[in-house]
N, C-alpha and C positions, 0 to 999 in steps of 0.2 A: 384679607388684604395681604398682598405681596409688596413689600417696600424694600428698596435698596438705593443706597447712596452711591454704590458702585455699579460697574456694568453687569448686566445679567443676560446671557445668551442662551437661547433654546434652539438646539439643532434637531429636535424631535418633532413629531407631529404634535399640535397643541390644540386641545379642545377647550375653549374659553367660554363657559356657560354662566358664569357669575362671579361676583367678587371684583375688587379694585387692585389695579397695579400702579404703584406710586413711587416717588423718590426721585432723586436728581440723577441717578445713574442711567446710562443708556440701556434701553430695551432692544435686543436683537433677536429676531426669529429668522431661522433659516429653512424650516420645514414647513409642511402644510398646516395652516391655521384655520380653525372653524370657529366663528363667532355666532353663538346661538343664545336665544332669549333676548330680552331687552335689559339685562342686568350688568354686563360687563363694562367696567369703568376704567379708562385710561386717564390718570390724574396727574397733572403738572410733569408729564414725562415725554421724552422723546422716543419714538419707536421706529427703528430701521427694520423694514420688512423685505426679505429677500426671496421668499418662497411663493406659494399660492395660498391666498387667504380667501375664504368664502364667507360672506355675511348672508345667512339665510340657511334654508329656503322659507322659514316661517315669518313671522312678524318680528324679525331679529334686528338688533341695533347695537352699534358701537357708541357708547357714550364718551364724551370728552368734557373734562372739567379742568379748570385752572390752567388754560393756555397749553394744552396738550399738542403735540406734534406728531403726526404719521408721515412717515417717508416711505413711499412705495418705490423701491430702489430698481435700478436697471435690470431687466429680466424678470422681475417679479410681476405678480398679477393679483389684483383684488376683484373677485367676482361677487357682485351684488345681486343675489337672487331673492333677497328679502323683500317682502310686501309692505314693510314699514314705510310710512311716508318720509321718515327721516332715517335713513339707514346709518348715517354717521351724524351724530347730533351733540350740539352743546347742551350740557346737563348741569351746569352750576359753576360758580366761581368766575375767574377770569375767562373772557371769552375770545382772546386772541389766538384761536387754534389754527393750526396749519395742516393743510392736506397737500403733500407735494408729491406729485406723480412723475417718476422718471421711467416707469414701465407701462403696464396695461391695466386700466381699470375697465372692466366689462360689466355692463349692466344688463341683466337678462329678465328682470321682472317686467311684467305687463302692466303694471300699475302706473300711477303718477307719483313721483318721488322728487325730492330735493336732495341733491348729492351731500351737500354740507350746509347747515342752516346758519351758522355763524363762524367767522374767521376768514381765512383766505385759501384760495386754490391756486397752485402753481404747477403748470405742466410744461416740462423741459423738452429740448429736442430730443427725438428718438422715442418719445413716449406717446401713448394712444388713449384716448377715451372713447369707448366704443358702446353706443346705444343700440342694442339689438332689437328692442321692442318697447312699447309703451311710451311715456312721457317723462323726460328727466329735466328738471329745473335746476339751472346754475344761478344761485342767488347770493353769492359772496364775491367779493372783489377777485378777479382772476387774471392771470397772464398765461397765454396758451401758445406753445410751440408744438412740434411734433404733428400729431393727427387727430383730428375730430372725425369719427365715423358715425353716421346715423343711417341705420338700415331702413330699407322701404317699410313704410308703415309706422315708423317711430318718429318721435319729435324731440328735439332739443331746444328748450326755452332759455333765453337769456333775460334776467330780471334784475330790476332794481338798482344795480350798482354799475361800476365800470369793468367791462371785459376787454382786455387788451389782446388782440390778435397779432402775433409776430408775423412779420412779412413772409416767412417761410412756412407758415402753417399750412398743412394740407387738410383739405375739406373733402371728405369722400362719403359715398353712400347715396341712396336714392330716397332718403327720408326727408324731413323738414327741419330747418333751422329758422327760429323765430326770434327776433328782437322784439320783446313785449314791453319792456321798460328798462330804465337805466341807460347806459352808454356803451356802444360798441366802437371801440377805437382800433382802426386798422393800421398796422405798422409798416406797410408797403402796399404795392399794388395788388388788387384782388379782382379776379374774374369769376363770376358764378355762371357755369355752363351746364351742359348736359350730364357731366360726370360728378357734379357736386350736389348736395343737399338742396332742396328747394328753399330759397331764401325768401322771407316775407317780414314785413314790419307792421306790428299793431300798436306800437308806441315806442318811446325812447328816442335816442339821438344816435345817429350814425356819423362818425367823425372820421376823416381821412385826408392826410396831407398828400397822398399819392392817388394815382387812377384807380377808380372803382368802375367796374364793367360788369352789367348784368345782361346776359344773354337768354335768361330764363323769363317766363311769364312771371310778373311781379306784383304781388298782392300788398299793397300799401294802404292799411286801414287804420 
C-alpha cells in the first residue's frame, strides 16, 4: 500500500501491477502508465493523469474504492486494450466514483465491456471517447461534450441511466449508437446523417427540447 496525505507526483513510466494507492493527497502521473492484472486499487484518492495510460492487454482492470476519482487531463490518453468486462470497476466502499475525461479514451478491445460500472462519467469540450471495435456499454450517469467516435463494426450502447448530450457534441464514425435503456437527453438540435454513427432505439427514452432530425434508416424496436 502506498499512502499519502500530501501530493504525490510521478514523472516516470509507472507499471502498476498490484497493490493499493490511498490517502487524501493528489496523485499526479505525467509519464506512461501501464495497469496490468486485476489487482491495482485506487482508494479514496483523486488521480490527475497527464500521459498515456494503458489498461491491458490481458484481462486487466483498475479497481476503484471509496469514491475514487480519475481525471484524464487535456492531452492525455487512456487506452483500454483489456478484455475484462469491467476495465474500470467499483471494488468496494463508497461508490460515488468519477471518471472525468478531458483528453482521449480509446477503446481497442474487440470484446463487450462496460466503461465504468458505478459512479459518473463526464466528458468535457475538446475530449474524445473513441470506440475502435467491439461493444462498449455506458451504464453510469454521464454528460458528454467533445466527440463520440464509433468506428465501423463497433457499437456504443447507452444503458439504464440518464445520458446528457451537449448541444455541441460531435458524433463521428460509421459504427452504431444504440439507446437500449435509460434516457438520452439532447441539449440542442441534433441531426443524424451519413457522417454519423447509425442511431437506433431498442428501449429507453429520447428527450429533446430542440429539433431532432434523423436522415438515416431508423430501427426503433
